[in-house]
C-alpha positions in Angstrom: -1.2 51.9 6.4 1.0 48.9 5.7 -0.7 45.5 5.9 -0.4 43.7 9.2 2.3 41.0 9.5 1.1 37.4 9.7 2.6 35.5 12.6 4.4 32.4 11.2 7.2 30.0 11.9 10.7 30.8 10.7 11.2 31.1 7.0 12.4 27.4 6.7 8.9 26.3 7.9 6.7 28.7 6.0 3.9 27.0 4.1 3.7 29.8 1.5 7.3 29.5 0.4 9.2 26.8 -1.5 10.2 23.9 0.8 13.8 23.6 1.9 15.9 20.5 1.6 15.3 17.5 3.9 16.2 18.2 7.6 17.8 15.5 9.5 16.4 14.2 12.8 17.5 16.5 15.6 17.4 16.7 19.4 14.4 15.9 21.6 11.6 18.4 21.1 8.8 16.7 23.1 9.0 14.4 26.2 6.3 12.7 28.2 7.5 11.5 31.6 5.8 8.9 33.9 2.3 9.8 32.5 -0.6 8.0 34.3 -4.2 8.7 33.5 -7.3 7.4 35.2 -11.0 7.5 34.3 -13.2 6.8 37.3 -10.7 4.3 38.8 -9.9 2.7 35.5 -6.3 3.2 34.5 -6.0 4.2 30.8 -2.2 5.0 30.9 0.2 3.7 33.4 3.6 5.3 34.0 4.4 5.8 30.3 7.5 7.8 29.2 9.0 8.5 25.8 10.7 11.2 23.8 10.0 12.7 20.4 12.9 14.1 18.4 12.8 17.0 16.0 11.8 16.1 12.4 11.1 12.4 13.1 8.0 10.4 12.3 7.1 8.6 15.5 4.2 6.0 15.4 2.3 4.9 18.5 0.7 1.5 18.1 -1.1 -1.0 20.2 -4.4 -3.0 20.4 -7.7 -1.2 20.8 -7.9 0.3 24.3 -4.1 0.4 24.7 -4.3 4.1 25.5 -3.0 5.6 22.3 -5.6 8.3 21.7 -5.6 9.1 25.4 -1.9 9.7 25.2 -2.3 12.2 22.3 -5.1 13.9 24.3 -2.7 14.3 27.3 -0.1 15.8 25.0 -2.3 18.5 23.6 -4.3 19.1 26.8 -7.7 17.5 26.1 -7.0 15.2 29.1 -5.1 16.1 32.2 -3.0 13.2 33.6 -3.1 12.5 37.3 0.7 11.8 37.3 3.7 12.8 35.2 4.9 15.8 33.2 5.1 17.0 29.6 8.1 18.9 28.3 7.9 20.8 25.0 11.2 22.4 23.9 12.4 24.3 27.0 9.1 24.4 28.9 7.7 21.8 31.3 4.0 21.3 32.3 2.2 19.2 34.8 -0.8 19.6 32.4 -1.0 21.1 29.0 -4.0 23.2 27.8 -5.3 22.9 24.2 -5.0 26.6 23.4 -1.5 26.7 24.9 -0.4 23.6 22.9 -1.7 25.2 19.7 -0.1 28.6 20.4 3.3 26.8 21.1 3.1 24.9 17.8 1.4 21.5 18.5 -1.5 20.8 16.1 -3.8 17.8 16.3 -6.2 15.8 14.1 -8.8 13.4 15.6 -10.2 10.0 14.6 -13.6 11.4 14.0 -13.7 14.3 11.5 -14.9 17.5 13.1 -15.1 19.6 9.9 -17.8 22.2 9.1 -19.7 20.2 6.5 -21.6 23.1 5.1 -18.5 25.3 4.6 -16.1 25.2 1.7 -12.8 23.5 1.7 -11.0 26.9 1.7 -13.1 28.2 4.7 -12.5 25.0 6.7 -8.8 25.3 6.3 -9.0 29.1 7.1 -10.3 28.2 10.6 -6.9 26.8 11.3 -5.5 30.3 10.9 -7.7 31.8 13.6 -5.0 31.8 16.3 -2.8 33.8 14.0 -5.4 36.6 13.4 -4.5 39.8 15.1 -7.4 42.0 14.3 -10.7 42.0 16.3 -13.7 39.8 15.6 -15.8 42.8 14.6 -13.2 44.1 12.1 -12.8 40.6 10.7 -16.6 40.3 10.2 -16.8 43.7 8.5 -13.6 42.9 6.5 -12.4 46.5 6.5 -9.0 48.1 6.6 -6.3 46.1 8.3 -8.6 43.1 8.8 -9.2 42.7 5.1 -5.5 43.0 4.3 -4.7 40.5 7.1 -7.3 38.0 5.8 -5.8 38.2 2.3 -2.4 37.3 3.7 -3.8 34.3 5.5 -5.7 33.2 2.5 -2.4 33.1 0.5 -1.1 30.6 3.0 -4.3 28.5 2.8 -4.2 28.5 -1.0 -0.7 27.1 -0.8 -1.9 24.3 1.5 -4.7 23.6 -0.9 -2.2 23.3 -3.7 0.1 21.2 -1.6 -2.6 18.7 -0.8 -3.8 18.6 -4.4 -7.4 19.7 -3.7 -7.5 22.8 -5.9 -10.6 21.4 -7.8 -12.6 21.3 -4.5 -11.5 24.6 -2.9 -15.0 26.1 -3.1 -16.9 22.8 -2.6 -18.8 22.3 0.7 -16.8 19.7 2.6 -19.9 17.5 3.2 -20.0 16.7 -0.5 -16.5 15.3 -0.6 -15.5 11.7 -0.5 -14.2 10.5 2.9 -10.5 10.4 1.8 -10.7 14.0 0.6 -12.3 15.1 3.8 -9.4 13.6 5.7 -7.1 15.7 3.5 -9.0 18.8 4.4 -8.7 17.9 8.1 -4.9 17.6 7.6 -4.9 20.9 5.8 -6.6 22.6 8.7 -4.0 21.3 11.1 -1.2 22.4 8.7 -2.7 25.9 8.6 -1.4 26.4 12.2 2.1 25.9 10.8 2.9 23.4 13.6 6.3 22.2 14.8 4.7 19.0 16.0 1.7 17.4 14.3 -0.3 14.8 16.1 -2.3 12.5 13.8 -4.9 10.2 15.3 -5.5 7.4 12.8 -5.2 9.6 9.7 -5.8 6.7 7.4 -8.7 5.0 9.2 -11.5 4.0 6.8 -9.5 4.7 3.7 -9.0 2.4 0.7 -5.5 1.4 -0.5 -5.2 4.3 -3.0 -6.3 6.9 -0.4 -3.8 5.5 2.1 -1.0 5.8 -0.4 -1.9 9.4 -1.0 -2.1 10.2 2.7 1.3 8.5 3.3 2.8 10.6 0.6 1.4 13.9 2.1 2.6 13.0 5.6 6.1 12.2 4.4 6.1 15.4 2.3 5.2 17.5 5.4 7.9 15.8 7.4 10.6 15.8 4.8 10.0 19.1 3.0 9.0 21.3 6.0 10.8 19.5 8.8 7.6 19.0 10.8 7.8 16.5 13.5 5.0 13.8 13.2 3.5 11.7 15.9 0.8 9.4 14.6 -1.5 6.6 15.7 -2.1 4.0 13.0 -3.3 0.4 12.9 -2.1 -0.5 9.4 1.3 -2.1 10.2 2.5 -1.9 6.6 2.1 1.8 6.8 3.7 2.1 10.2 6.7 0.1 9.2 7.1 2.0 5.9 6.9 5.6 7.1 8.1 5.6 10.8 11.5 6.4 12.0 10.6 5.0 15.5 7.7 3.2 17.1 6.3 3.3 20.6 4.1 0.3 21.5 1.4 0.4 24.2 -0.6 -2.5 25.7 -3.2 -2.0 28.3 -1.9 1.5 29.0 1.7 0.4 29.5 4.7 0.9 27.2 6.1 -2.5 26.1 8.2 -1.4 23.2 10.2 1.6 21.9 12.6 1.5 19.0 13.1 1.5 15.2 10.7 -0.5 13.1 13.2 -3.4 12.9 13.7 -3.4 16.6 10.0 -3.4 17.3 9.4 -6.1 14.7 11.8 -8.4 16.6 10.5 -7.5 20.1 9.0 -10.7 21.6 6.7 -8.8 24.0 5.4 -6.8 21.1 4.9 -9.9 19.0 3.0 -11.7 21.8 0.8 -8.7 22.6 0.1 -7.2 19.3 1.8 -8.3 16.1 1.2 -12.0 16.4 2.9 -14.9 14.7 1.4 -14.1 11.3 3.3 -10.8 11.2 
């Protein structure tokens, strides 16, 4: 019997093939329209709308409590907004569901790492392939017949991600033994294993030193430029934001106060007063 096919994105997006040339920013792929989110009478997001275009790097910035992480949670279905709609490609939703978002090609990392600390780097990243597995759980556990061949195909993709993120030396190491910056890389690798069209990154460089931030910036830009993956990230380091973003959305107390290129945002008086400050 022939080995089972592995569901994947089109050839230009495959993570187990050489990357194509840089893809220019395209049409709108994701829109949030008039999103409002309340928690027990406290408004976390108030009537926020913005678009995300194919292949761009969009940063969402703002002070603590501005609603940045809540917005990502609405986009991938962890939270359900009381008002507004989400449109991804040609489909519109009043509320997204996490499994639906993942199946449609939206992957997410979180501020706090949720890795399996006792499992190896390879096995942690393999968990990102679960939605693409087609054989049953029992067959996967026994690793017989088609299930074994399918797993080998998925492992090839994971091995490419490990090479891409330059963590080959740690592939069999339990994640809990790794330095924090390397654990962040594994978390990124698990999200990449889904082969997403849109990648949501919630403070991917939080807690990192300068060298680790430089490495993570390089990997994020490589994912965007080499594979054409659309990136939406939350980040507090304004140097990083200004260097790697094509466009920036600024939130303050749950409201959008800015939306534009880094240069436009840097000169926006409302953004300066609310967030950047005179020293910036």
